[in-house]
C-alpha positions as CSV (number, residue, x, y, z in Angstrom):
1,X,-17.1,95.0,-19.1
2,X,-18.4,94.4,-22.7
3,X,-17.7,97.4,-25.4
4,X,-19.2,98.3,-28.9
5,X,-17.1,95.9,-30.8
6,X,-17.9,92.8,-28.5
7,X,-21.6,93.7,-28.8
8,X,-21.0,93.3,-32.4
9,X,-19.2,89.9,-32.0
10,X,-22.4,88.8,-30.0
11,X,-24.9,89.9,-32.7
12,X,-23.0,88.4,-35.4
13,X,-22.8,85.1,-33.4
14,X,-26.3,85.1,-32.2
15,X,-27.3,85.3,-36.2
16,X,-25.0,82.8,-37.3
17,X,-23.1,80.8,-34.7
18,X,-21.6,78.5,-37.1
19,X,-19.5,81.6,-38.8
20,X,-15.7,81.2,-39.3
21,X,-13.6,83.5,-37.1
22,X,-12.1,84.9,-40.4
23,X,-16.2,85.7,-41.4
24,X,-16.5,87.0,-38.0
25,X,-13.8,89.3,-37.9
26,X,-14.5,90.8,-41.3
27,X,-17.9,91.6,-40.5
28,X,-17.0,93.3,-37.1
29,X,-13.6,95.3,-38.5
30,X,-11.2,93.2,-36.8
31,X,-8.2,91.0,-38.0
32,X,-8.7,87.1,-36.8
33,X,-6.4,87.0,-34.1
34,X,-8.1,89.9,-31.8
35,X,-11.2,88.8,-33.1
36,X,-10.7,85.3,-31.5
37,X,-9.1,86.7,-28.4
38,X,-12.1,89.1,-27.5
39,X,-14.2,85.7,-28.4
40,X,-12.6,83.6,-26.0
41,X,-12.6,86.2,-23.4
42,X,-16.3,86.7,-23.9
43,X,-16.7,83.0,-23.4
44,X,-14.0,83.0,-20.4
45,X,-16.2,85.6,-18.8
46,X,-19.6,83.7,-19.1
47,X,-21.3,86.3,-21.7
48,X,-21.6,83.5,-24.3
49,X,-22.7,80.5,-22.2
50,X,-22.4,77.9,-25.1
51,X,-23.3,77.4,-28.5
52,X,-26.5,75.2,-29.8
53,X,-28.7,74.6,-32.6
54,X,-31.7,76.2,-33.2
55,X,-34.7,73.6,-33.8
56,X,-37.8,74.2,-35.4
57,X,-40.3,73.3,-32.8
58,X,-43.1,72.3,-34.7
59,X,-40.9,70.1,-37.0
60,X,-39.6,68.5,-33.8
61,X,-43.1,67.5,-33.0
62,X,-43.8,70.2,-30.2
63,X,-46.1,72.6,-32.0
64,X,-48.1,73.6,-29.0
65,X,-46.9,76.9,-26.9
66,X,-48.8,77.1,-23.5
67,X,-48.2,80.2,-21.4
68,X,-49.1,79.2,-18.2
69,X,-49.4,82.0,-15.3
70,X,-48.9,80.8,-11.7
71,X,-50.0,82.2,-8.4
72,X,-48.2,80.6,-5.6
73,X,-50.1,80.0,-1.8
74,X,-47.5,82.4,-0.6
75,X,-44.3,84.0,-1.6
76,X,-42.3,83.1,0.9
77,X,-38.5,81.8,0.3
78,X,-39.3,78.0,0.7
79,X,-42.0,78.1,-1.8
80,X,-40.3,80.0,-4.5
81,X,-37.4,77.6,-4.0
82,X,-39.6,74.4,-4.1
83,X,-41.6,76.0,-7.3
84,X,-37.8,76.7,-9.0
85,X,-36.5,73.3,-8.0
86,X,-39.4,71.6,-9.6
87,X,-39.5,73.9,-12.9
88,X,-35.8,72.6,-13.6
89,X,-36.7,69.1,-13.8
90,X,-39.5,69.7,-16.1
91,X,-38.4,69.0,-19.8
92,X,-41.8,70.6,-21.2
93,X,-40.9,74.2,-19.7
94,X,-38.6,76.0,-21.8
95,X,-39.1,79.0,-20.3
96,X,-39.7,80.4,-16.8
97,X,-39.9,83.9,-15.6
98,X,-40.3,85.2,-12.1
99,X,-42.8,88.1,-12.3
100,X,-44.2,91.1,-10.7
101,X,-48.1,91.9,-10.5
102,X,-51.0,89.3,-9.5
103,X,-48.9,86.1,-10.7
104,X,-45.5,85.1,-9.2
105,X,-44.3,82.8,-12.2
106,X,-44.6,82.8,-16.1
107,X,-44.1,79.6,-18.0
108,X,-43.9,78.8,-21.6
109,X,-44.7,75.1,-21.8
110,X,-43.9,73.3,-25.3
111,X,-46.5,69.9,-25.9
112,X,-47.3,67.9,-28.8
113,X,-51.0,68.0,-27.9
114,X,-53.5,69.4,-25.7
115,X,-53.7,65.7,-24.0
116,X,-50.1,66.2,-23.5
117,X,-50.5,69.6,-21.9
118,X,-53.5,68.1,-19.8
119,X,-51.0,65.1,-18.5
120,X,-48.2,67.5,-17.5
121,X,-50.8,70.1,-15.6
122,X,-51.9,66.6,-13.6
123,X,-48.8,64.9,-13.1
124,X,-46.6,67.8,-12.2
125,X,-48.0,71.2,-11.9
126,X,-50.9,70.6,-10.1
127,X,-48.9,68.4,-7.5
128,X,-47.0,71.1,-5.9
129,X,-48.2,72.2,-3.0
130,X,-46.8,75.8,-3.2
131,X,-49.2,76.3,-6.6
132,X,-52.4,78.2,-5.6
133,X,-53.8,78.6,-9.3
134,X,-52.8,78.2,-12.7
135,X,-54.2,80.3,-15.9
136,X,-53.5,78.9,-19.4
137,X,-53.0,80.6,-22.5
138,X,-52.2,78.8,-25.9
139,X,-50.4,80.4,-28.6
140,X,-52.4,80.6,-31.9
141,X,-49.1,81.2,-33.5
142,X,-46.0,82.7,-33.5
143,X,-45.6,86.5,-35.0
144,X,-41.8,87.2,-34.3
145,X,-39.3,85.0,-32.6
146,X,-35.6,85.9,-32.4
147,X,-32.5,84.8,-30.5
148,X,-30.7,87.9,-31.4
149,X,-30.5,90.6,-28.4
150,X,-31.6,93.9,-29.5
151,X,-28.6,96.6,-29.8
152,X,-28.1,99.2,-27.1
153,X,-26.5,102.7,-27.2
154,X,-22.7,103.1,-26.0
C-alpha cells in the first residue's frame, strides 16, 4: 500500500523523472537514504513501471491524433481477445481503452497524415473480422495533456 509520502515521490517523478535522489528527497521532506529505499520499493512493487522521455508528438512527425470508437460484432471473450491481440501489434495505437456504453473500445491513433490514417484503417483495423463499426474523430488541437496523475486524499 502506498502512503502520502509515496504519492509525493510519484508526483515529483512524474513531473521530472531525471531528478536526482537528493533533489527528490528534499522536495518530499525525507533524507536521501529513506527516499531511495521508498523509490526502490515502488519500482519493485510495480507502482513505477519504468522511466521514459516525453517526446513532442508533432516534432516527431506525427501531428494527427485520431480517436477511433470501435464496436465489435459481438462481445464474446474470443472477439475481445482477438481485438486486444491485434491492437498490441499496431504501433500507431498509443492508447486503447475497453469502454462501457454503445462502443466497445476507444483508440487514440497517432499518424503523420490523413492518408496514413486511411492506410491504417484499410490495412489493419477493417481487416479484423470482429470489428462491426468504426467511428473516427480527428483532434483539432490539444488543450491539456499531462503525464502527472492527480492527487488523491489520504
